[in-house]
C-alpha positions as CSV (number, residue, x, y, z in Angstrom):
1,X,385.6,50.3,66.0
2,X,384.5,53.1,63.8
3,X,382.5,55.8,64.9
4,X,380.2,57.5,62.3
5,X,379.0,60.8,63.5
6,X,375.6,62.6,63.1
7,X,373.6,60.0,61.8
8,X,369.7,59.7,62.0
9,X,366.8,57.4,61.3
10,X,364.7,58.7,58.6
11,X,361.1,58.4,58.3
12,X,359.3,59.1,55.0
13,X,359.2,62.9,55.9
14,X,357.0,63.8,52.9
15,X,354.3,61.5,54.5
16,X,354.6,63.3,57.9
17,X,350.9,64.3,57.9
18,X,349.6,60.9,56.8
19,X,351.8,59.1,59.2
20,X,350.2,61.0,62.1
21,X,347.1,59.1,61.5
22,X,348.4,56.0,59.6
23,X,348.1,52.7,61.5
24,X,349.6,49.4,60.3
25,X,346.5,47.7,61.8
26,X,344.0,47.9,58.9
27,X,340.4,47.0,58.7
28,X,341.0,44.0,56.2
29,X,338.2,41.5,56.3
30,X,340.3,38.3,55.0
31,X,343.4,37.5,57.2
32,X,344.9,35.8,54.3
33,X,345.3,39.3,52.5
34,X,348.2,40.3,54.6
35,X,351.6,39.1,54.6
36,X,355.1,40.0,55.9
37,X,358.7,38.9,55.3
38,X,361.6,39.0,57.6
39,X,365.1,39.1,56.0
40,X,368.4,39.3,57.8
41,X,371.9,39.1,56.6
42,X,374.6,37.6,59.0
43,X,377.4,38.8,56.7
44,X,379.9,41.1,58.7
45,X,377.9,40.7,61.8
46,X,379.3,39.6,65.2
47,X,377.4,37.0,67.3
48,X,375.8,39.4,69.6
49,X,374.3,41.4,66.8
50,X,373.1,38.3,65.0
51,X,371.4,37.0,68.2
52,X,369.7,40.5,68.8
53,X,368.6,40.5,65.2
54,X,367.1,37.0,65.8
55,X,365.5,38.1,68.9
56,X,363.8,41.1,67.3
57,X,362.4,39.0,64.4
58,X,361.1,36.4,66.6
59,X,359.3,38.9,68.7
60,X,357.7,41.0,65.9
61,X,356.9,37.9,64.1
62,X,354.6,36.9,66.9
63,X,353.0,40.4,66.9
64,X,352.2,39.9,63.0
65,X,350.9,36.5,63.6
66,X,348.6,37.9,66.3
67,X,347.2,40.2,63.7
68,X,346.6,37.6,61.3
69,X,349.6,38.1,58.9
70,X,351.0,35.2,56.8
71,X,354.6,35.4,58.2
72,X,357.7,34.4,56.3
73,X,360.8,34.1,58.2
74,X,364.0,34.2,55.9
75,X,366.5,35.3,58.4
76,X,370.1,34.0,57.7
77,X,370.8,31.4,55.1
78,X,367.5,32.0,53.2
79,X,368.3,35.8,52.7
80,X,369.7,35.3,49.4
81,X,369.5,37.8,46.6
82,X,367.3,35.5,44.4
83,X,364.9,34.7,47.4
84,X,364.5,38.3,48.2
85,X,363.5,39.2,44.6
86,X,361.2,36.1,44.3
87,X,359.3,36.8,47.5
88,X,358.9,40.5,46.6
89,X,357.1,39.3,43.7
90,X,355.2,36.3,45.0
91,X,354.1,38.2,48.2
92,X,352.4,40.8,45.9
93,X,350.7,38.0,43.8
94,X,349.2,36.4,47.0
95,X,348.4,39.2,49.3
96,X,346.8,42.6,49.2
97,X,349.2,44.1,51.8
98,X,352.8,43.2,52.3
99,X,355.2,44.4,55.1
100,X,359.1,43.7,55.1
101,X,361.8,44.0,57.7
102,X,365.3,43.5,57.0
103,X,368.6,43.8,59.3
104,X,372.1,43.8,57.7
105,X,374.7,45.9,56.1
106,X,374.0,48.0,53.1
107,X,375.3,51.1,51.1
108,X,375.1,53.0,47.8
109,X,377.2,53.3,44.7
110,X,377.6,55.7,41.8
111,X,376.6,53.7,38.7
112,X,377.1,55.5,35.4
113,X,376.7,58.9,37.0
114,X,373.7,58.1,39.2
115,X,373.6,57.1,42.8
116,X,372.0,53.8,43.4
117,X,371.3,52.0,46.7
118,X,371.8,48.4,47.8
119,X,371.8,45.9,50.7
120,X,373.6,42.6,51.2
121,X,372.3,39.1,51.2
122,X,373.6,36.4,53.7
123,X,376.5,35.4,51.7
124,X,377.8,39.0,51.6
125,X,381.2,38.9,49.9
126,X,381.9,41.8,47.6
127,X,380.2,40.7,44.3
128,X,377.0,41.9,42.6
129,X,375.7,38.5,43.2
130,X,375.2,39.4,46.8
131,X,373.9,42.8,46.4
132,X,370.2,43.7,46.2
133,X,369.8,46.8,44.2
134,X,367.0,49.4,44.3
135,X,366.5,48.8,40.5
136,X,366.3,44.9,41.2
137,X,363.4,45.4,43.7
138,X,361.4,47.8,41.5
139,X,360.0,45.3,38.9
140,X,359.2,42.9,41.5
141,X,357.0,45.3,43.4
142,X,355.1,46.7,40.3
143,X,351.7,45.5,41.8
144,X,352.2,48.2,44.5
145,X,351.2,45.8,47.4
146,X,354.1,46.7,49.8
147,X,352.9,49.3,52.3
148,X,355.3,49.0,55.3
149,X,358.9,48.5,54.8
150,X,361.6,48.9,57.5
151,X,365.3,48.4,56.4
152,X,367.4,48.5,59.6
153,X,370.6,48.8,57.5
154,X,372.9,51.7,56.4
155,X,371.9,54.4,53.9
156,X,368.4,53.1,53.0
157,X,366.8,56.3,54.0
158,X,369.3,58.6,52.3
159,X,366.9,59.7,49.6
160,X,363.3,59.4,48.6
161,X,364.4,58.9,44.9
162,X,365.3,60.3,41.7
163,X,363.3,63.0,39.8
164,X,360.6,60.9,38.2
165,X,361.9,57.8,40.0
166,X,363.8,56.4,37.1
167,X,367.3,57.3,35.9
168,X,368.3,57.8,32.2
169,X,369.1,53.9,31.7
170,X,365.5,53.1,33.0
171,X,366.7,52.0,36.5
172,X,364.6,52.7,39.6
173,X,366.5,55.0,42.1
174,X,366.3,54.7,45.9
175,X,364.7,52.2,48.1
176,X,361.6,54.0,49.1
177,X,360.5,54.4,45.5
178,X,361.6,50.9,44.6
179,X,359.7,49.3,47.3
180,X,356.7,51.6,47.3
181,X,356.3,53.0,43.8
182,X,356.4,55.7,45.2
183,X,355.4,56.4,48.8
184,X,351.7,57.3,48.8
185,X,348.8,57.7,51.3
186,X,348.9,54.7,53.6
187,X,352.5,53.7,52.9
188,X,355.5,53.9,55.5
189,X,359.2,53.3,54.7
190,X,361.6,53.7,57.6
191,X,365.4,53.6,57.0
192,X,368.8,55.2,58.0
193,X,370.4,58.2,56.6
194,X,374.2,57.2,56.5
195,X,375.0,54.4,58.9
196,X,372.4,52.5,60.9
197,X,372.4,51.9,64.6
198,X,373.5,48.4,66.0
199,X,370.8,46.6,67.7
200,X,373.3,45.8,70.5
201,X,374.2,49.6,71.0
202,X,373.0,51.2,74.2
203,X,371.1,54.4,73.9
204,X,372.7,57.6,75.3
205,X,369.2,58.6,76.8
206,X,369.2,55.3,78.9
207,X,372.5,53.3,78.9
208,X,370.7,50.2,80.0
209,X,368.6,50.0,76.9
210,X,370.1,48.4,73.7
211,X,368.3,49.4,70.4
212,X,366.9,46.0,69.9
213,X,364.4,46.9,72.8
214,X,363.4,50.0,71.0
215,X,362.5,48.2,67.7
216,X,360.5,45.6,69.6
217,X,358.6,48.1,71.7
218,X,357.9,50.2,68.5
219,X,356.3,47.2,66.8
220,X,354.5,46.3,69.9
221,X,352.7,49.7,69.8
222,X,352.1,49.8,66.1
223,X,351.2,46.1,65.5
224,X,349.8,44.8,68.7
225,X,348.3,47.8,70.2
226,X,347.5,49.4,66.9
227,X,348.9,52.9,67.4
228,X,349.6,55.1,64.4
229,X,353.3,54.9,63.5
230,X,354.3,58.3,64.9
231,X,352.5,57.6,68.1
232,X,354.2,54.3,68.4
233,X,357.5,55.9,67.9
234,X,356.7,58.4,70.7
235,X,355.4,55.8,73.0
236,X,358.6,53.7,72.6
237,X,360.7,56.9,73.2
238,X,358.7,57.7,76.3
239,X,358.7,54.3,77.9
240,X,362.5,53.5,77.2
241,X,364.0,57.0,77.3
242,X,361.5,59.1,79.1
243,X,361.4,61.4,76.0
244,X,357.9,62.2,74.8
245,X,358.7,63.2,71.4
246,X,360.5,60.8,69.1
247,X,361.9,63.7,67.2
248,X,364.0,64.7,70.2
249,X,365.9,61.3,70.4
250,X,369.3,60.6,69.0
251,X,367.7,58.3,66.3
252,X,366.2,61.4,64.8
253,X,368.8,64.2,66.0
254,X,372.0,62.2,65.3
255,X,374.1,59.5,66.8
256,X,377.4,57.8,66.8
257,X,377.1,54.2,65.5
258,X,379.7,51.9,67.0
259,X,379.6,48.6,65.0
260,X,381.3,45.8,67.1
261,X,383.6,43.4,65.4
262,X,384.5,45.9,62.5
263,X,388.2,46.6,62.4
264,X,390.9,47.9,60.3
265,X,389.8,49.6,57.1
266,X,386.2,49.2,56.2
267,X,384.8,49.1,52.7
268,X,388.4,49.2,51.4
269,X,387.3,48.0,47.9
270,X,384.6,50.7,47.7
271,X,382.0,48.0,46.9
272,X,379.6,50.0,49.2
273,X,380.3,53.3,47.7
274,X,381.9,55.8,50.1
275,X,380.4,54.4,53.1
276,X,382.7,54.7,56.1
277,X,384.9,57.1,54.1
278,X,385.2,60.8,54.5
279,X,385.9,62.4,51.2
280,X,386.4,66.1,50.1
281,X,388.4,68.5,48.1
282,X,387.9,70.8,45.0
283,X,388.1,68.1,42.4
284,X,386.6,64.7,41.8
285,X,386.2,62.3,44.9
286,X,383.8,59.7,43.9
287,X,383.5,55.9,43.6
288,X,383.5,54.7,40.2
289,X,383.3,51.6,38.1
290,X,385.1,53.0,35.2
291,X,388.6,52.1,36.2
292,X,389.6,49.5,38.9
293,X,392.3,47.2,39.9
294,X,390.1,44.2,41.2
295,X,386.7,43.7,42.3
296,X,384.2,46.2,40.7
297,X,385.0,49.7,42.0
298,X,387.6,52.3,42.9
299,X,387.9,55.8,44.5
300,X,388.7,58.5,42.1
301,X,390.6,61.4,43.7
302,X,391.6,64.5,41.6
303,X,390.7,66.4,38.5
304,X,389.2,64.5,35.8
305,X,386.0,66.1,34.6
306,X,386.6,69.5,36.3
307,X,388.9,72.3,35.6
308,X,392.5,71.8,37.1
309,X,393.2,73.9,40.0
310,X,395.7,74.1,43.0
311,X,394.1,71.9,45.7
312,X,393.8,68.7,47.6
313,X,391.3,65.8,47.4
314,X,391.2,63.3,50.1
315,X,389.4,60.2,51.4
316,X,390.1,59.0,54.9
317,X,388.4,57.0,57.7
318,X,388.9,56.3,61.3
319,X,390.2,52.8,62.2
320,X,391.1,50.8,65.4
321,X,393.2,47.8,65.8
322,X,392.4,45.1,68.6
323,X,395.1,44.8,71.0
324,X,395.8,41.2,70.1
325,X,396.9,42.4,66.7
326,X,399.6,44.8,67.7
327,X,402.5,42.7,66.6
328,X,401.6,42.7,62.9
329,X,399.8,45.6,61.4
330,X,400.1,46.6,57.9
331,X,398.2,48.9,55.5
332,X,398.0,47.5,51.9
333,X,396.5,49.2,48.8
334,X,396.5,49.7,45.1
335,X,396.5,52.9,43.3
336,X,397.1,54.4,39.8
337,X,398.2,57.9,38.9
338,X,397.4,59.9,35.9
339,X,399.2,63.2,35.4
340,X,401.0,65.7,33.2
341,X,403.2,66.9,36.1
342,X,406.3,66.0,38.0
343,X,406.8,64.5,41.4
344,X,407.1,68.1,42.7
345,X,403.4,68.7,41.7
346,X,400.8,66.0,41.1
347,X,401.1,63.3,43.7
348,X,399.4,60.5,45.7
349,X,400.1,60.5,49.3
350,X,399.1,58.2,52.2
351,X,399.1,59.4,55.8
352,X,398.4,57.8,59.2
353,X,397.2,59.9,62.1
354,X,398.0,58.5,65.5
355,X,395.5,59.5,68.2
356,X,396.4,63.0,69.4
357,X,399.3,63.4,67.1
358,X,399.8,65.1,63.7
359,X,399.3,63.0,60.6
360,X,402.6,61.3,59.4
361,X,403.2,60.7,55.7
362,X,403.9,57.0,55.1
363,X,404.0,57.1,51.3
364,X,404.3,59.4,48.3
365,X,404.3,58.8,44.6
366,X,404.2,61.4,42.1
367,X,404.5,62.0,38.1
368,X,407.9,61.9,36.4
369,X,406.8,63.3,32.9
370,X,406.1,67.0,33.4
371,X,404.2,68.4,30.5
372,X,403.7,65.1,28.8
373,X,400.4,62.9,29.7
374,X,400.9,59.8,31.4
375,X,399.0,57.2,32.8
376,X,400.8,54.8,35.1
377,X,399.7,51.2,35.7
378,X,398.0,49.9,38.8
379,X,400.7,49.6,41.6
380,X,400.3,47.8,44.9
381,X,402.1,48.5,48.2
382,X,402.1,47.4,51.8
383,X,403.3,49.5,54.5
384,X,404.2,48.5,58.0
385,X,402.6,50.8,60.4
386,X,403.3,48.8,63.8
387,X,405.1,51.9,65.1
388,X,401.8,53.9,65.0
389,X,399.4,51.2,65.7
390,X,398.6,51.9,69.5
391,X,397.7,55.5,68.5
392,X,396.0,55.0,65.1
393,X,393.5,57.6,64.5
394,X,392.7,57.3,60.7
395,X,394.2,56.5,57.5
396,X,394.1,59.0,54.6
397,X,394.8,58.8,50.9
398,X,395.1,62.0,48.9
399,X,395.6,63.3,45.4
400,X,397.1,66.5,45.2
401,X,397.8,69.3,42.5
402,X,399.9,72.3,43.3
403,X,399.8,73.9,40.0
404,X,396.8,75.5,38.3
405,X,397.7,74.4,34.7
406,X,398.0,70.6,34.9
407,X,395.1,68.3,36.1
408,X,395.7,65.1,38.1
409,X,393.6,62.0,38.5
410,X,394.1,59.1,40.7
411,X,392.2,55.8,41.5
412,X,392.6,54.0,44.8
413,X,391.7,50.6,45.8
414,X,392.6,49.8,49.5
């Protein structure tokens, strides 16, 4: 199971002063002027997490009903991309105030040089038909009726948006801006920076409390009791963890998210950007749709748009293999190398690092035409790593240049 370190739940920080007094329970005369939609994608979820999401939605739905909201439960098979977009528009036509709750997987992607954020519908898979993008949402919420949005999913709180909100292609950037146009007085957006916390995961503050209980208690205080958002977070933190200030909890300070049921290489096709991958180096290390083997994206490692230099660019992630799979463990990937150099210089290398052991090189491929530009075809390989499986720590792909005069680029699709 992957551990993703130092992550946090992000409130709309630029609204901190307003949130201190903002309450979801508003003095609206007509009960029919308030509506809420519950979405939930089961894609990639284990049964326990799905059961927890169902429990949370059932509970908070009852609270919204108590406050007179028109409730629309689209969890599961009805959380389809077109339904999400249609309801975003329809709810703004019918109601003055609209709230949203979503649970599922999500990510971000570099599209034409600009980061954009997305979340998955119930069918999941790896195609654009199942991804709800920030720029898909934006035109559907143009009446600016959404005011309280919680997206319990990865990366949805990464950013408040793009300068001016719109990129050079006219696409809205970031979920807060796309839902709330942008966040203003009386609005609240709650999402996660990097990975989200599983509802089934127990808190480090109280190991008897799964985070589904925290979500339920937060909504109880802000919807049923009527506390302002910040106060509701503080009350839930105190009642469950005996911590008086939410900003002193792991949800804010940082936590390790452990998603049950996820195994092997996650997001190997980079369909969710660099989520689950640790990337670095002096050159390019970014997800791109400019060159790919299959699917829609690949990871670019090396020097394409930057001056060449001696260096190493890398992408790696920690993986674990269930014990019942020890007999047959293989690492499969596709890559493509572009280089001027020989195999002694520019090269693509794959390592595995067994727990508590040094990394072991299991694959290397380099150029053969030094001084002459060459772009190779996509090549696919499968490596037997059974000898390392009981101690696997992470897999690593690198693109390396050891001479300052020759650039190298590589694309990888695992």
